C-alpha positions in Angstrom: 77.2 93.7 87.2 75.4 95.1 90.7 74.1 92.1 92.8 70.5 92.4 94.2 69.9 92.4 98.0 68.8 88.7 97.6 71.8 87.6 95.6 74.2 89.2 98.2 72.1 87.3 101.0 72.7 83.9 99.0 76.4 84.5 98.6 76.7 85.5 102.4 74.9 82.3 103.2 77.5 80.2 101.3 80.5 82.2 102.5 79.3 81.9 105.9 78.9 77.9 105.3 82.6 77.8 104.0 83.5 79.9 106.9 82.2 77.5 109.6 84.1 74.8 108.1 87.4 76.8 108.2 87.1 78.2 111.6 85.9 75.4 113.6 89.1 73.8 114.5 90.4 77.0 115.4 87.6 77.7 118.0 88.1 74.2 119.4 91.9 75.1 120.1 90.8 78.4 121.7 88.4 76.7 124.2 90.1 76.0 127.3 88.1 72.7 128.3 88.6 69.1 127.8 87.8 67.6 124.3 84.5 66.0 125.5 83.4 69.3 126.8 84.2 71.4 123.8 81.2 72.5 121.8 81.2 72.9 118.1 80.2 76.0 116.4 77.1 74.4 115.3 75.9 73.7 118.8 76.8 77.4 119.9 74.5 78.5 117.0 72.1 76.2 118.1 72.2 77.5 121.6 71.2 80.9 120.2 68.2 79.5 118.5 67.0 77.3 121.6 65.9 80.2 123.7 63.6 81.8 121.3 60.2 80.8 120.1 60.5 83.1 116.9 62.3 82.5 113.7 62.2 83.6 110.1 64.3 85.2 107.4 63.1 88.6 107.7 63.9 91.4 110.3 60.8 92.5 111.9 61.7 95.6 113.8 59.8 98.8 113.2 61.0 100.9 115.9 64.4 101.7 114.7 68.0 99.9 114.8 70.0 101.7 117.5 72.8 99.0 117.6 74.6 96.6 115.2 77.4 94.0 116.0 78.9 91.1 114.3 79.9 88.4 116.8 83.3 86.4 116.6 80.8 83.6 115.0 79.8 85.8 112.5 76.5 86.3 113.8 74.8 89.6 113.0 73.1 91.3 116.2 70.6 94.0 116.1 69.3 96.2 118.8 65.9 98.2 118.4 64.5 101.1 120.0 61.4 99.4 121.6 61.4 95.6 120.5 64.4 93.9 122.1 67.2 92.4 120.2 67.4 90.0 117.0 70.3 87.7 116.1 70.7 86.6 112.3 73.2 83.4 111.6 73.0 83.9 108.1 69.6 82.0 107.5 67.1 82.9 110.0 66.6 85.5 112.9 65.9 84.7 116.6 64.5 87.5 118.9 64.9 88.2 122.5 63.0 90.5 124.6 62.4 91.5 128.3 60.3 88.0 128.4 63.7 86.2 127.7 65.6 88.3 130.6 66.5 91.6 128.9 66.3 94.4 131.4 64.4 96.5 128.9 63.2 96.2 125.1 65.0 99.6 124.3 68.5 98.7 123.2 71.4 101.3 123.3 74.5 99.2 122.5 75.6 95.8 122.0 79.3 94.5 122.8 81.1 91.2 123.1 83.7 90.4 125.6 86.9 88.5 125.5 85.0 85.4 126.3 82.4 85.6 123.6 79.5 86.8 125.8 77.2 89.3 124.2 76.4 92.4 126.3 73.3 94.6 125.9 72.8 98.0 127.1 69.3 98.9 127.6 67.3 101.7 128.6 67.2 100.6 132.2 70.2 98.4 132.6 72.5 95.7 131.5 71.8 92.0 130.3 74.3 89.5 128.8 74.0 86.3 126.8 76.3 83.5 127.5 75.3 81.3 124.5 72.8 79.7 126.6 70.8 82.2 128.6 70.3 85.9 128.9 71.3 87.1 132.3 70.3 90.6 134.0 73.4 91.9 135.3 71.7 94.9 136.7 68.4 95.7 138.7 66.1 98.3 137.4 66.9 101.0 139.9 68.4 104.4 138.9 71.9 103.5 140.1 71.5 99.8 139.4 73.7 97.3 141.3 75.5 94.6 139.3 73.8 91.5 140.0 76.0 88.5 138.8 79.6 89.7 138.3 80.0 92.1 141.2 82.3 90.9 144.0 81.8 93.2 146.6 84.7 92.4 148.8 87.3 92.9 146.0 89.5 95.9 146.8 89.1 97.6 143.6 85.4 97.7 143.5 84.0 101.1 142.5 87.4 102.6 141.6 88.5 104.3 138.3 91.0 102.4 136.4 91.7 101.4 132.8 92.9 98.2 131.0 93.1 96.7 127.8 90.2 94.2 127.7 87.6 96.1 129.5 84.1 97.1 128.4 82.3 100.3 129.2 78.5 100.8 129.4 76.0 103.4 129.9 74.3 103.5 133.4 71.0 104.9 132.4 70.1 108.3 133.9 72.9 108.0 136.4 75.9 110.4 136.4 78.4 107.6 135.7 79.3 104.3 133.7 79.7 100.6 134.2 83.2 99.0 133.8 83.6 95.1 133.1 87.2 94.1 133.5 86.4 90.4 132.3 85.7 89.3 135.9 83.5 91.9 137.8 81.1 94.7 136.9 81.4 97.9 138.9 79.4 101.1 138.7 81.7 104.2 138.5 80.3 107.7 139.2 81.8 110.8 137.4 83.7 113.4 139.5 81.4 116.2 140.6 80.9 118.9 137.7 80.4 122.5 138.0 77.2 122.9 136.1 76.4 126.6 135.4 72.6 125.8 134.7 70.8 122.9 136.1 68.9 120.5 134.0 67.8 117.0 134.0 70.2 114.1 133.5 73.1 116.3 132.4 75.7 113.6 132.9 73.9 110.8 131.7 76.0 108.9 129.2 74.8 109.0 125.5 78.0 107.3 123.6 81.3 106.1 124.5 84.5 105.9 122.4 87.6 104.0 123.5 90.5 105.8 122.2 94.2 104.9 121.9 95.1 106.6 125.4 91.6 107.9 126.6 88.2 106.6 127.1 85.5 109.2 126.1 82.1 109.4 127.8 79.7 111.5 125.9 76.9 113.0 128.1 74.4 115.5 127.4 76.3 118.4 129.1 79.8 117.4 128.3 82.5 115.2 127.0 84.6 113.5 129.8 87.8 111.9 128.8 89.4 109.3 131.3 93.1 108.5 130.6 93.6 106.3 133.5 94.8 109.2 136.0 92.7 112.1 135.4 89.6 113.4 133.3 89.6 116.1 130.7 86.4 118.0 130.5 84.9 119.3 127.1 81.7 121.3 128.2 80.1 124.8 127.7 82.5 126.6 130.0 85.5 125.0 127.8 84.0 126.2 124.5 82.9 129.6 125.9 79.4 129.0 125.0 76.5 131.2 126.2 74.0 128.4 127.2 71.2 131.3 126.2 72.4 131.2 122.6 73.6 127.7 122.1 74.5 124.6 124.3 75.8 121.4 124.0 73.4 118.4 123.8 75.7 115.7 122.8 74.5 112.4 121.3 77.6 110.8 119.9 81.6 110.8 120.2 84.5 109.0 118.3 88.0 109.3 118.6 89.5 108.3 115.0 92.6 106.6 114.1 94.4 109.7 113.7 93.6 110.8 117.4 91.0 113.4 116.2 87.8 113.6 118.4 84.5 114.1 116.7 81.7 115.1 118.8 78.0 115.0 117.5 75.5 117.3 119.0 71.5 117.5 118.7 71.3 121.2 117.4 74.7 122.3 116.7 76.0 119.5 114.5 79.7 118.3 114.7 82.7 119.7 116.6 86.2 118.4 115.7 88.8 118.7 118.2 92.4 118.2 117.2 94.9 118.6 120.0 93.7 121.7 121.7 92.1 123.4 118.9 88.3 123.0 118.1 86.7 123.3 114.9 82.8 124.0 114.6 82.7 121.4 111.6 79.1 121.8 110.6 79.5 125.6 110.4 83.0 125.6 108.6 81.4 123.3 105.8 78.3 125.8 105.9 75.9 122.7 106.9 74.1 124.9 109.5 70.8 126.5 108.2 71.0 130.2 107.9 68.3 130.8 110.5 69.2 127.6 112.8 67.9 127.7 116.3 70.7 125.4 117.4 68.3 123.1 119.4 66.2 120.1 118.7 63.7 121.6 116.0 63.9 119.7 112.6 66.4 120.6 110.1 66.3 120.5 106.1 68.2 118.4 103.8 71.7 119.6 103.1 72.5 120.2 106.8 74.2 118.4 109.4 72.8 119.6 112.8 71.4 116.5 114.7 74.4 113.8 114.6 73.2 110.7 116.5 76.1 108.5 115.4 79.6 108.6 113.9 81.9 105.8 112.8 85.1 105.4 111.0 86.0 103.0 108.1 89.0 100.8 107.2 90.2 103.6 104.8 89.8 106.4 107.3 86.7 107.9 106.1 84.4 109.6 108.8 80.5 108.6 108.6 77.9 110.7 110.2 74.3 109.6 110.7 71.9 112.7 111.0 68.5 112.5 112.3 67.0 114.8 109.6 69.5 114.7 106.7 70.5 111.2 106.2 74.2 109.9 105.7 77.3 112.0 105.4 80.7 110.6 104.5 83.8 112.7 104.8 87.1 111.5 103.2 89.3 114.4 104.7 88.5 117.0 102.0 85.0 116.4 100.5 81.8 115.7 102.1 78.8 113.4 100.3 75.4 113.1 101.6 73.1 110.2 101.0 69.4 110.6 101.5 66.2 108.7 100.6 66.9 109.8 97.1 69.8 107.6 97.0 67.5 104.4 97.9 67.3 104.9 101.5 63.8 104.6 103.0 64.2 107.6 105.2 66.9 110.0 106.6 67.1 109.2 110.0 70.2 107.3 110.8 70.6 105.5 114.3 73.6 103.3 113.9 76.7 102.6 111.6 78.7 99.5 111.9 81.8 98.2 109.9 81.9 94.3 109.9 84.9 92.0 109.7 84.6 92.1 105.9 84.9 95.8 106.1 81.3 96.1 104.9 79.3 99.0 106.4 75.9 98.4 107.9 73.4 101.2 108.6 70.6 101.0 111.0 67.6 103.5 110.2 64.6 104.8 112.4 62.3 102.8 110.6 63.8 99.5 111.3 65.5 98.7 108.2 69.0 97.9 107.5 71.3 98.8 104.8 74.8 97.9 103.6 77.0 100.3 101.1 78.5 98.6 98.5 81.0 101.8 97.9 78.6 103.3 95.3 75.0 102.7 96.5 73.1 101.3 99.5 71.3 98.1 99.4 68.5 97.0 101.6 69.2 93.8 103.4 66.3 93.8 106.0 
């Protein structure tokens, strides 16, 4: 019998309680402090609660869920388009805004570093949460300077390099990214590009995918891949596109476990790169409307022209979140489309995330959050 969303929540709370009892000893072993200084998991969760004045068991965002993360403690973090961040501990929500230290209330991404700190990429900069307080890591300037972790006298400051444990972040409208290596944060500017047609913020980063050998940076005008030595650039010139007819306006990128590169555009759908070959995926599967203007104008259902998020699940299925046409699933042979006729409240998908239990979460533009049970969608919040 299919469980209701409330029954699923009750089961999740029970499982979380049992999970806490099992993992507390492991967490204590991982902490590199004396026994007298080691916090329990319950105290860590209490710290999350302690810096917020609002709590309840419902998610009150209405401006869209752009980012979702499950941290190592099992908490779920939700980043909104206008209202800051919320964290759910299995029982209630806590909310964080610019009043608590976020650089901005528009959240683009949420990540966790190797030490358990939570990082928030916002519209105007970076903030992090260390379990006790939110720290603004950058100022609100166009090329914001790292405020806390940057060591200006370090010989590697500002140099491009790669490592296994690093985190990469968008840098607002600046043509570059932030890299955090576990100790310090640096702003790295992209190499100069040969832009055929001038435009605003052409190389501002819209998405990042860390592949097996390459880190891919999606910008409005191009995808730049950095392998530790050099850059690979996928732009209009590489694709032989005439910007007057169609042009890249990239919003998402993913390197999957097979090494394929998926590029989501706002107007021309999905491009798929395998090795050196490029496929106009949306055209191949007849997902471009016949008279498409290949720009940001609305598209009907049954199309896939405005892809804002891409994810891969543990089975290798590729999931696409479209602005106008809901959720698409590709199993390698067939495509399946889910819209508000399948229980979703709207057709604009902003984020897709698979948690540690291999459950898929979907953040929608109206502030609702769904999970997928393999057959249908269940509204969680």
